[in-house]
ROLO-775362 format. One record per residue: x, y, z of N, C-alpha, C in turn; chain; residue number from 1. Coordinates in steps of 0.001 Angstrom, whole numbers, m for minus. Last residue first. Example, Ala and Ser with C-alpha at 12.3 -4.5 7.8 and 13.67 -1.06 7.14 Angstrom:
REM ROLO-775362
<site n_px="12850" n_py="m2250" n_pz="7080" ca_px="13670" ca_py="m1060" ca_pz="7140" c_px="12900" c_py="30" c_pz="7870" c="A" k="2"/>
<site n_px="13190" n_py="m5690" n_pz="7800" ca_px="12300" ca_py="m4500" ca_pz="7800" c_px="13200" c_py="m3300" c_pz="7800" c="A" k="1"/>
***
This chain:
REM ROLO-775362
<site n_px="123303" n_py="132064" n_pz="161453" ca_px="124556" ca_py="132509" ca_pz="162076" c_px="125275" c_py="133577" c_pz="161301" c="A" k="144"/>
<site n_px="121130" n_py="131599" n_pz="159871" ca_px="120904" ca_py="132154" ca_pz="161202" c_px="122192" c_py="132694" c_pz="161810" c="A" k="143"/>
<site n_px="122230" n_py="130429" n_pz="157594" ca_px="121577" ca_py="131735" ca_pz="157482" c_px="121373" c_py="132399" c_pz="158843" c="A" k="142"/>
<site n_px="123089" n_py="127969" n_pz="158565" ca_px="124070" ca_py="128905" ca_pz="158020" c_px="123469" c_py="130307" c_pz="157948" c="A" k="141"/>
<site n_px="120663" n_py="126764" n_pz="159242" ca_px="121668" ca_py="127019" ca_pz="160298" c_px="122677" c_py="128049" c_pz="159821" c="A" k="140"/>
<site n_px="119463" n_py="126542" n_pz="156726" ca_px="118835" ca_py="127440" ca_pz="157704" c_px="119793" c_py="127737" c_pz="158851" c="A" k="139"/>
<site n_px="121195" n_py="124677" n_pz="155578" ca_px="121064" ca_py="126009" ca_pz="154976" c_px="120449" c_py="126984" c_pz="155991" c="A" k="138"/>
<site n_px="120822" n_py="122433" n_pz="157203" ca_px="122150" ca_py="123080" ca_pz="157160" c_px="122040" c_py="124501" c_pz="156625" c="A" k="137"/>
<site n_px="118151" n_py="121897" n_pz="156562" ca_px="118514" ca_py="122225" ca_pz="157941" c_px="119878" c_py="122905" c_pz="157990" c="A" k="136"/>
<site n_px="118355" n_py="121270" n_pz="153851" ca_px="117572" ca_py="122448" ca_pz="154255" c_px="117923" c_py="122868" c_pz="155679" c="A" k="135"/>
<site n_px="119871" n_py="118922" n_pz="154071" ca_px="120414" ca_py="120085" ca_pz="153357" c_px="119681" c_py="121359" c_pz="153761" c="A" k="134"/>
<site n_px="118044" n_py="117278" n_pz="155423" ca_px="119335" ca_py="117600" ca_pz="156041" c_px="119951" c_py="118834" c_pz="155390" c="A" k="133"/>
<site n_px="115987" n_py="117125" n_pz="153523" ca_px="115724" ca_py="117716" ca_pz="154842" c_px="117024" c_py="118120" c_pz="155534" c="A" k="132"/>
<site n_px="117331" n_py="115813" n_pz="151450" ca_px="116806" ca_py="117169" ca_pz="151244" c_px="116561" c_py="117865" c_pz="152575" c="A" k="131"/>
<site n_px="117858" n_py="113340" n_pz="152688" ca_px="118965" ca_py="114194" ca_pz="152231" c_px="118517" c_py="115637" c_pz="152036" c="A" k="130"/>
<site n_px="115271" n_py="112417" n_pz="153056" ca_px="116126" ca_py="112659" ca_pz="154227" c_px="117290" c_py="113568" c_pz="153858" c="A" k="129"/>
<site n_px="114478" n_py="112171" n_pz="150371" ca_px="113770" ca_py="113110" ca_pz="151242" c_px="114610" c_py="113432" c_pz="152480" c="A" k="128"/>
<site n_px="116207" n_py="110155" n_pz="149512" ca_px="116281" ca_py="111489" ca_pz="148901" c_px="115619" c_py="112532" c_pz="149774" c="A" k="127"/>
<site n_px="115263" n_py="108074" n_pz="151077" ca_px="116645" ca_py="108516" ca_pz="151239" c_px="116818" c_py="109913" c_pz="150650" c="A" k="126"/>
<site n_px="112673" n_py="107812" n_pz="150020" ca_px="112853" ca_py="108202" ca_pz="151426" c_px="114269" c_py="108707" c_pz="151683" c="A" k="125"/>
<site n_px="113307" n_py="107023" n_pz="147406" ca_px="112550" ca_py="108245" ca_pz="147632" c_px="112731" c_py="108740" c_pz="149067" c="A" k="124"/>
<site n_px="114562" n_py="104600" n_pz="147874" ca_px="115318" ca_py="105686" ca_pz="147233" c_px="114634" c_py="107029" c_pz="147465" c="A" k="123"/>
<site n_px="112414" n_py="103182" n_pz="148967" ca_px="113615" ca_py="103416" ca_pz="149760" c_px="114437" c_py="104557" c_pz="149194" c="A" k="122"/>
<site n_px="110680" n_py="103168" n_pz="146746" ca_px="110269" ca_py="103840" ca_pz="147980" c_px="111480" c_py="104136" c_pz="148862" c="A" k="121"/>
<site n_px="112164" n_py="101642" n_pz="144911" ca_px="111785" ca_py="103017" ca_pz="144569" c_px="111428" c_py="103807" c_pz="145834" c="A" k="120"/>
<site n_px="112264" n_py="99200" n_pz="146295" ca_px="113498" ca_py="99919" ca_pz="145973" c_px="113208" c_py="101390" c_pz="145684" c="A" k="119"/>
<site n_px="109526" n_py="98607" n_pz="146299" ca_px="110239" ca_py="98766" ca_pz="147567" c_px="111531" c_py="99561" c_pz="147345" c="A" k="118"/>
<site n_px="109046" n_py="98359" n_pz="143566" ca_px="108315" ca_py="99374" ca_pz="144327" c_px="109015" c_py="99650" c_pz="145651" c="A" k="117"/>
<site n_px="110612" n_py="96170" n_pz="142871" ca_px="110993" ca_py="97501" ca_pz="142380" c_px="110281" c_py="98610" c_pz="143146" c="A" k="116"/>
<site n_px="109723" n_py="94310" n_pz="145666" ca_px="110529" ca_py="94361" ca_pz="144451" c_px="110936" c_py="95769" c_pz="144097" c="A" k="115"/>
<site n_px="106906" n_py="95786" n_pz="147213" ca_px="107728" ca_py="94608" ca_pz="146958" c_px="108546" c_py="94864" c_pz="145704" c="A" k="114"/>
<site n_px="106211" n_py="98345" n_pz="149714" ca_px="106063" ca_py="97670" ca_pz="148434" c_px="106956" c_py="96443" c_pz="148348" c="A" k="113"/>
<site n_px="104445" n_py="99091" n_pz="152602" ca_px="105735" ca_py="98754" ca_pz="152010" c_px="105491" c_py="97977" c_pz="150723" c="A" k="112"/>
<site n_px="102560" n_py="101654" n_pz="154012" ca_px="102552" ca_py="100498" ca_pz="153126" c_px="103935" c_py="100301" c_pz="152514" c="A" k="111"/>
<site n_px="103097" n_py="104049" n_pz="155256" ca_px="102992" ca_py="102844" ca_pz="156066" c_px="103145" c_py="101609" c_pz="155180" c="A" k="110"/>
<site n_px="105327" n_py="106670" n_pz="154359" ca_px="104201" ca_py="105804" ca_pz="154024" c_px="104245" c_py="104545" c_pz="154869" c="A" k="109"/>
<site n_px="106201" n_py="109444" n_pz="156429" ca_px="106535" ca_py="108246" ca_pz="155660" c_px="105315" c_py="107381" c_pz="155428" c="A" k="108"/>
<site n_px="105083" n_py="112740" n_pz="155987" ca_px="105076" ca_py="111564" ca_pz="156847" c_px="105340" c_py="110351" c_pz="155969" c="A" k="107"/>
<site n_px="106973" n_py="115578" n_pz="155164" ca_px="106071" ca_py="114521" ca_pz="154728" c_px="106208" c_py="113333" c_pz="155659" c="A" k="106"/>
<site n_px="107098" n_py="118430" n_pz="157411" ca_px="107709" ca_py="117351" ca_pz="156636" c_px="106662" c_py="116311" c_pz="156224" c="A" k="105"/>
<site n_px="106221" n_py="121715" n_pz="157071" ca_px="105736" ca_py="120449" ca_pz="157618" c_px="106340" c_py="119326" c_pz="156775" c="A" k="104"/>
<site n_px="107926" n_py="124553" n_pz="157945" ca_px="107749" ca_py="123586" ca_pz="156868" c_px="107345" c_py="122262" c_pz="157490" c="A" k="103"/>
<site n_px="107621" n_py="127974" n_pz="158718" ca_px="107499" ca_py="126596" ca_pz="159161" c_px="107293" c_py="125720" c_pz="157935" c="A" k="102"/>
<site n_px="108332" n_py="130182" n_pz="157182" ca_px="108603" ca_py="130183" ca_pz="158616" c_px="108596" c_py="128747" c_pz="159133" c="A" k="101"/>
<site n_px="109976" n_py="130226" n_pz="153983" ca_px="108845" ca_py="129844" ca_pz="154832" c_px="109257" c_py="129809" c_pz="156307" c="A" k="100"/>
<site n_px="111221" n_py="133017" n_pz="152370" ca_px="111608" ca_py="131850" ca_pz="153153" c_px="110431" c_py="131484" c_pz="154048" c="A" k="99"/>
<site n_px="110507" n_py="134097" n_pz="149043" ca_px="110250" ca_py="134181" ca_pz="150482" c_px="110684" c_py="132888" c_pz="151163" c="A" k="98"/>
<site n_px="110621" n_py="133783" n_pz="146352" ca_px="111733" ca_py="134500" ca_pz="146968" c_px="111561" c_py="134663" c_pz="148472" c="A" k="97"/>
<site n_px="108775" n_py="132318" n_pz="144927" ca_px="108351" ca_py="133612" ca_pz="145472" c_px="109501" c_py="134440" c_pz="146042" c="A" k="96"/>
<site n_px="110182" n_py="130072" n_pz="143839" ca_px="109099" ca_py="130731" ca_pz="143107" c_px="108814" c_py="132143" c_pz="143608" c="A" k="95"/>
<site n_px="112159" n_py="129327" n_pz="145720" ca_px="112508" ca_py="129535" ca_pz="144319" c_px="111443" c_py="130354" c_pz="143596" c="A" k="94"/>
<site n_px="110695" n_py="129032" n_pz="148081" ca_px="111808" ca_py="129985" ca_pz="148007" c_px="112116" c_py="130333" c_pz="146562" c="A" k="93"/>
<site n_px="108929" n_py="127035" n_pz="147286" ca_px="108395" ca_py="128330" ca_pz="147693" c_px="109479" c_py="129391" c_pz="147621" c="A" k="92"/>
<site n_px="110691" n_py="124942" n_pz="146834" ca_px="109920" ca_py="125463" ca_pz="145709" c_px="109345" c_py="126835" c_pz="146046" c="A" k="91"/>
<site n_px="111580" n_py="124523" n_pz="149443" ca_px="112525" ca_py="124951" ca_pz="148419" c_px="111794" c_py="125556" c_pz="147216" c="A" k="90"/>
<site n_px="109273" n_py="123601" n_pz="150649" ca_px="109843" ca_py="124873" ca_pz="151094" c_px="110804" c_py="125409" c_pz="150047" c="A" k="89"/>
<site n_px="106858" n_py="122270" n_pz="148252" ca_px="107965" ca_py="122167" ca_pz="149196" c_px="108461" c_py="123566" c_pz="149576" c="A" k="88"/>
<site n_px="104656" n_py="122909" n_pz="146614" ca_px="104625" ca_py="121696" ca_pz="147415" c_px="105733" c_py="121629" c_pz="148465" c="A" k="87"/>
<site n_px="102471" n_py="125043" n_pz="145158" ca_px="103784" ca_py="125015" ca_pz="145798" c_px="103762" c_py="123873" c_pz="146798" c="A" k="86"/>
<site n_px="100873" n_py="124520" n_pz="142112" ca_px="100810" ca_py="124328" ca_pz="143550" c_px="102232" c_py="124312" c_pz="144083" c="A" k="85"/>
<site n_px="99156" n_py="126034" n_pz="139356" ca_px="100394" ca_py="125568" ca_pz="139984" c_px="100243" c_py="125516" c_pz="141506" c="A" k="84"/>
<site n_px="96927" n_py="125514" n_pz="137239" ca_px="96841" ca_py="125750" ca_pz="138679" c_px="98108" c_py="125243" c_pz="139366" c="A" k="83"/>
<site n_px="97962" n_py="125252" n_pz="134638" ca_px="96798" ca_py="126099" ca_pz="134884" c_px="96664" c_py="126461" c_pz="136364" c="A" k="82"/>
<site n_px="99948" n_py="123393" n_pz="134761" ca_px="100307" ca_py="124780" ca_pz="134454" c_px="99169" c_py="125741" c_pz="134789" c="A" k="81"/>
<site n_px="98403" n_py="121129" n_pz="135194" ca_px="99326" ca_py="121560" ca_pz="136238" c_px="99765" c_py="123016" c_pz="136003" c="A" k="80"/>
<site n_px="97110" n_py="120955" n_pz="132747" ca_px="96303" ca_py="121185" ca_pz="133949" c_px="97180" c_py="121663" c_pz="135106" c="A" k="79"/>
<site n_px="99324" n_py="120411" n_pz="131125" ca_px="98579" ca_py="121659" ca_pz="130939" c_px="97698" c_py="121974" c_pz="132146" c="A" k="78"/>
<site n_px="100064" n_py="117893" n_pz="132135" ca_px="100998" ca_py="119023" ca_pz="132198" c_px="100263" c_py="120352" c_pz="132064" c="A" k="77"/>
<site n_px="97807" n_py="116384" n_pz="131481" ca_px="98185" ca_py="116540" ca_pz="132888" c_px="99129" c_py="117730" c_pz="133060" c="A" k="76"/>
<site n_px="97950" n_py="116575" n_pz="128671" ca_px="96791" ca_py="117111" ca_pz="129385" c_px="97121" c_py="117347" c_pz="130855" c="A" k="75"/>
<site n_px="100352" n_py="115218" n_pz="128205" ca_px="100225" ca_py="116621" ca_pz="127818" c_px="99059" c_py="117289" c_pz="128552" c="A" k="74"/>
<site n_px="99646" n_py="112661" n_pz="129111" ca_px="100718" ca_py="113407" ca_pz="129776" c_px="100640" c_py="114907" c_pz="129455" c="A" k="73"/>
<site n_px="97619" n_py="112065" n_pz="127242" ca_px="97326" ca_py="112114" ca_pz="128680" c_px="98377" c_py="112895" c_pz="129445" c="A" k="72"/>
<site n_px="99079" n_py="112084" n_pz="124858" ca_px="97981" ca_py="113032" ca_pz="125029" c_px="97615" c_py="113171" c_pz="126509" c="A" k="71"/>
<site n_px="100825" n_py="109933" n_pz="125352" ca_px="101356" ca_py="111290" ca_pz="125176" c_px="100267" c_py="112344" c_pz="125373" c="A" k="70"/>
<site n_px="98914" n_py="107861" n_pz="125454" ca_px="99782" ca_py="108139" ca_pz="126605" c_px="100342" c_py="109563" c_pz="126518" c="A" k="69"/>
<site n_px="97867" n_py="107971" n_pz="122877" ca_px="96979" ca_py="108205" ca_pz="124020" c_px="97785" c_py="108550" c_pz="125270" c="A" k="68"/>
<site n_px="100151" n_py="107300" n_pz="121404" ca_px="99536" ca_py="108614" ca_pz="121216" c_px="98609" c_py="108952" c_pz="122385" c="A" k="67"/>
<site n_px="100536" n_py="104666" n_pz="122309" ca_px="101556" ca_py="105693" ca_pz="122535" c_px="100981" c_py="107094" c_pz="122408" c="A" k="66"/>
<site n_px="98192" n_py="103473" n_pz="121360" ca_px="98463" ca_py="103496" ca_pz="122801" c_px="99502" c_py="104558" c_pz="123137" c="A" k="65"/>
<site n_px="98573" n_py="103841" n_pz="118592" ca_px="97416" ca_py="104444" ca_pz="119265" c_px="97628" c_py="104533" c_pz="120766" c="A" k="64"/>
<site n_px="100846" n_py="102281" n_pz="118166" ca_px="100903" ca_py="103721" ca_pz="117912" c_px="99742" c_py="104443" c_pz="118591" c="A" k="63"/>
<site n_px="99796" n_py="99776" n_pz="118819" ca_px="100920" ca_py="100317" ca_pz="119590" c_px="101011" c_py="101827" c_pz="119396" c="A" k="62"/>
<site n_px="97800" n_py="99550" n_pz="116843" ca_px="97433" ca_py="99505" ca_pz="118259" c_px="98534" c_py="100101" c_pz="119120" c="A" k="61"/>
<site n_px="99311" n_py="99604" n_pz="114474" ca_px="98328" ca_py="100661" ca_pz="114741" c_px="97944" c_py="100717" c_pz="116211" c="A" k="60"/>
<site n_px="100755" n_py="97263" n_pz="114801" ca_px="101473" ca_py="98533" ca_pz="114728" c_px="100517" c_py="99700" c_pz="115004" c="A" k="59"/>
<site n_px="98690" n_py="95392" n_pz="114725" ca_px="99520" ca_py="95520" ca_pz="115920" c_px="100227" c_py="96869" c_pz="115945" c="A" k="58"/>
<site n_px="97716" n_py="95672" n_pz="112136" ca_px="96853" ca_py="96023" ca_pz="113268" c_px="97662" c_py="96220" c_pz="114536" c="A" k="57"/>
<site n_px="99979" n_py="97231" n_pz="109783" ca_px="99388" ca_py="96076" ca_pz="110445" c_px="98563" c_py="96538" c_pz="111650" c="A" k="56"/>
<site n_px="99164" n_py="99754" n_pz="107306" ca_px="99923" ca_py="99229" ca_pz="108432" c_px="99208" c_py="98020" c_pz="109042" c="A" k="55"/>
<site n_px="98412" n_py="99026" n_pz="103784" ca_px="98274" ca_py="99762" ca_pz="105033" c_px="99101" c_py="99093" c_pz="106126" c="A" k="54"/>
<site n_px="99214" n_py="97340" n_pz="101728" ca_px="99051" ca_py="98757" ca_pz="101435" c_px="98986" c_py="99575" c_pz="102721" c="A" k="53"/>
<site n_px="101669" n_py="94704" n_pz="101769" ca_px="100419" ca_py="95322" ca_pz="102234" c_px="100392" c_py="96827" c_pz="101980" c="A" k="52"/>
<site n_px="103082" n_py="93576" n_pz="98632" ca_px="103238" ca_py="94002" ca_pz="100019" c_px="101961" c_py="94704" c_pz="100453" c="A" k="51"/>
<site n_px="102088" n_py="92685" n_pz="96196" ca_px="103279" ca_py="92038" ca_pz="96743" c_px="103485" c_py="92376" c_pz="98210" c="A" k="50"/>
<site n_px="98506" n_py="92182" n_pz="95731" ca_px="99708" ca_py="93012" ca_pz="95859" c_px="100860" c_py="92254" c_pz="96509" c="A" k="49"/>
<site n_px="96956" n_py="90170" n_pz="93312" ca_px="97237" ca_py="90294" ca_pz="94740" c_px="98514" c_py="91118" c_pz="94882" c="A" k="48"/>
<site n_px="95124" n_py="91690" n_pz="90637" ca_px="96278" ca_py="90935" ca_pz="91125" c_px="96440" c_py="91167" c_pz="92616" c="A" k="47"/>
<site n_px="92013" n_py="91242" n_pz="88959" ca_px="92817" ca_py="91966" ca_pz="89938" c_px="93951" c_py="91068" c_pz="90429" c="A" k="46"/>
<site n_px="91649" n_py="90739" n_pz="85439" ca_px="91549" ca_py="90243" ca_pz="86804" c_px="92459" c_py="91050" c_pz="87723" c="A" k="45"/>
<site n_px="90133" n_py="93123" n_pz="83252" ca_px="91257" ca_py="92256" ca_pz="83609" c_px="91135" c_py="91881" c_pz="85079" c="A" k="44"/>
<site n_px="87438" n_py="93742" n_pz="82701" ca_px="88461" ca_py="93991" ca_pz="81708" c_px="89704" c_py="93151" c_pz="81970" c="A" k="43"/>
<site n_px="84335" n_py="92468" n_pz="83035" ca_px="85644" ca_py="92464" ca_pz="83691" c_px="86698" c_py="92635" c_pz="82616" c="A" k="42"/>
<site n_px="81448" n_py="94323" n_pz="82681" ca_px="82398" ca_py="93469" ca_pz="81987" c_px="83735" c_py="93581" c_pz="82714" c="A" k="41"/>
<site n_px="78110" n_py="94741" n_pz="83221" ca_px="79431" ca_py="94811" ca_pz="83812" c_px="80335" c_py="93815" c_pz="83117" c="A" k="40"/>
<site n_px="75366" n_py="96556" n_pz="82427" ca_px="76232" ca_py="95512" ca_pz="81933" c_px="77613" c_py="95719" c_pz="82515" c="A" k="39"/>
<site n_px="72514" n_py="96908" n_pz="84388" ca_px="73742" ca_py="97456" ca_pz="83835" c_px="74597" c_py="96292" c_pz="83399" c="A" k="38"/>
<site n_px="69001" n_py="97461" n_pz="84640" ca_px="70165" ca_py="96581" ca_pz="84544" c_px="71356" c_py="97310" c_pz="83961" c="A" k="37"/>
<site n_px="67074" n_py="99367" n_pz="84440" ca_px="67410" ca_py="98834" ca_pz="85752" c_px="68704" c_py="98025" c_pz="85713" c="A" k="36"/>
<site n_px="65744" n_py="100442" n_pz="82258" ca_px="66995" ca_py="101056" ca_pz="82715" c_px="67355" c_py="100602" c_pz="84127" c="A" k="35"/>
<site n_px="63722" n_py="99208" n_pz="80988" ca_px="63355" ca_py="99881" ca_pz="82227" c_px="64568" c_py="100576" c_pz="82856" c="A" k="34"/>
<site n_px="65126" n_py="98048" n_pz="78930" ca_px="64170" ca_py="99106" ca_pz="78609" c_px="63756" c_py="99872" c_pz="79857" c="A" k="33"/>
<site n_px="66647" n_py="96160" n_pz="80347" ca_px="67310" ca_py="97232" ca_pz="79601" c_px="66346" c_py="98369" c_pz="79291" c="A" k="32"/>
<site n_px="64633" n_py="94488" n_pz="81339" ca_px="65522" ca_py="95214" ca_pz="82259" c_px="66207" c_py="96377" c_pz="81561" c="A" k="31"/>
<site n_px="63553" n_py="93492" n_pz="78978" ca_px="62699" ca_py="94301" ca_pz="79864" c_px="63554" c_py="95074" c_pz="80876" c="A" k="30"/>
<site n_px="65758" n_py="92089" n_pz="77938" ca_px="65212" ca_py="93228" ca_pz="77203" c_px="64362" c_py="94109" c_pz="78117" c="A" k="29"/>
<site n_px="66041" n_py="90092" n_pz="79890" ca_px="67128" ca_py="91040" ca_pz="79622" c_px="66633" c_py="92278" c_pz="78917" c="A" k="28"/>
<site n_px="63569" n_py="88760" n_pz="79550" ca_px="63913" ca_py="89370" ca_pz="80850" c_px="65007" c_py="90408" c_pz="80665" c="A" k="27"/>
<site n_px="63857" n_py="87894" n_pz="76881" ca_px="62770" ca_py="88807" ca_pz="77248" c_px="63059" c_py="89516" c_pz="78565" c="A" k="26"/>
<site n_px="66041" n_py="86167" n_pz="77124" ca_px="66148" ca_py="87349" ca_pz="76268" c_px="65058" c_py="88362" c_pz="76606" c="A" k="25"/>
<site n_px="64940" n_py="84196" n_pz="78733" ca_px="66090" ca_py="84961" ca_pz="79206" c_px="66250" c_py="86252" c_pz="78420" c="A" k="24"/>
<site n_px="62948" n_py="83235" n_pz="76989" ca_px="62568" ca_py="83843" ca_pz="78264" c_px="63715" c_py="84704" c_pz="78831" c="A" k="23"/>
<site n_px="64578" n_py="82189" n_pz="74937" ca_px="63649" ca_py="83284" ca_pz="74634" c_px="63235" c_py="84009" c_pz="75923" c="A" k="22"/>
<site n_px="65900" n_py="80140" n_pz="76265" ca_px="66676" ca_py="81284" ca_pz="75728" c_px="65778" c_py="82478" c_pz="75446" c="A" k="21"/>
<site n_px="63668" n_py="78476" n_pz="76757" ca_px="64475" ca_py="79012" ca_pz="77864" c_px="65261" c_py="80234" c_pz="77408" c="A" k="20"/>
<site n_px="62846" n_py="77859" n_pz="74153" ca_px="61924" ca_py="78574" ca_pz="75046" c_px="62692" c_py="79200" c_pz="76216" c="A" k="19"/>
<site n_px="65093" n_py="76446" n_pz="73238" ca_px="64705" ca_py="77701" ca_pz="72571" c_px="63786" c_py="78517" c_pz="73474" c="A" k="18"/>
<site n_px="65006" n_py="74218" n_pz="74924" ca_px="66189" ca_py="75099" ca_pz="74913" c_px="65823" c_py="76448" c_pz="74318" c="A" k="17"/>
<site n_px="62501" n_py="73118" n_pz="74201" ca_px="62757" ca_py="73549" ca_pz="75587" c_px="63935" c_py="74529" c_pz="75650" c="A" k="16"/>
<site n_px="62954" n_py="72497" n_pz="71495" ca_px="61920" ca_py="73463" ca_pz="71848" c_px="62135" c_py="73992" c_pz="73273" c="A" k="15"/>
<site n_px="64885" n_py="70518" n_pz="71736" ca_px="65240" ca_py="71775" ca_pz="71083" c_px="64241" c_py="72869" c_pz="71428" c="A" k="14"/>
<site n_px="63280" n_py="68576" n_pz="73000" ca_px="64478" ca_py="69109" ca_pz="73678" c_px="64894" c_py="70442" c_pz="73092" c="A" k="13"/>
<site n_px="61427" n_py="68097" n_pz="70905" ca_px="60944" ca_py="68598" ca_pz="72197" c_px="62109" c_py="69202" c_pz="72991" c="A" k="12"/>
<site n_px="63103" n_py="67031" n_pz="68955" ca_px="62428" ca_py="68309" ca_pz="68707" c_px="61907" c_py="68927" c_pz="70001" c="A" k="11"/>
<site n_px="63814" n_py="64666" n_pz="70250" ca_px="64833" ca_py="65648" ca_pz="69847" c_px="64202" c_py="67024" c_pz="69640" c="A" k="10"/>
<site n_px="61299" n_py="63404" n_pz="70491" ca_px="62059" ca_py="63755" ca_pz="71700" c_px="63127" c_py="64801" c_pz="71392" c="A" k="9"/>
<site n_px="60702" n_py="63047" n_pz="67773" ca_px="59816" ca_py="63843" ca_pz="68598" c_px="60538" c_py="64295" c_pz="69870" c="A" k="8"/>
<site n_px="62659" n_py="61237" n_pz="67010" ca_px="62624" ca_py="62559" ca_pz="66377" c_px="61788" c_py="63522" c_pz="67208" c="A" k="7"/>
<site n_px="61883" n_py="59052" n_pz="68552" ca_px="63179" ca_py="59675" ca_pz="68760" c_px="63205" c_py="61090" c_pz="68210" c="A" k="6"/>
<site n_px="59333" n_py="58526" n_pz="67370" ca_px="59430" ca_py="58805" ca_pz="68808" c_px="60741" c_py="59552" c_pz="69106" c="A" k="5"/>
<site n_px="60107" n_py="57935" n_pz="64753" ca_px="59228" ca_py="59068" ca_pz="64994" c_px="59306" c_py="59497" c_pz="66461" c="A" k="4"/>
<site n_px="61550" n_py="55653" n_pz="65231" ca_px="62192" ca_py="56821" ca_pz="64627" c_px="61388" c_py="58074" c_pz="64908" c="A" k="3"/>
<site n_px="59552" n_py="54001" n_pz="66214" ca_px="60634" ca_py="54399" ca_pz="67116" c_px="61385" c_py="55594" c_pz="66568" c="A" k="2"/>
<site n_px="58032" n_py="53685" n_pz="63866" ca_px="57457" ca_py="54337" ca_pz="65006" c_px="58534" c_py="54795" c_pz="66000" c="A" k="1"/>
***
């Protein structure tokens, strides 16, 4: 009786395996007939490249920032070319050939900067004083 029981269990296990395989085969056949399934076979495994194919993110960000800066400067230059403004007496003389009767000097800024801004402002003011002195000498020479 135990032999019969063991034999029965073996046959039942084989029946389960066969039924599972049959169901899988039926599903595969129905997919193939309905043209829904495709067979994909890996021919060879992909290898990891030795070096990156594209640029790094940092390099792209720096290049993008540089390009944006250049585009902004170019736009500002083109807008300035579109509507030129005469800002100083010297520029008026150079552009039109006319000597201005009156020139209003720039008023010094009240706000004082710190560090490099302060140095830049002092240099700018010194340059402006030098320009004003030169213009005054030129007008004195022309009058005499």
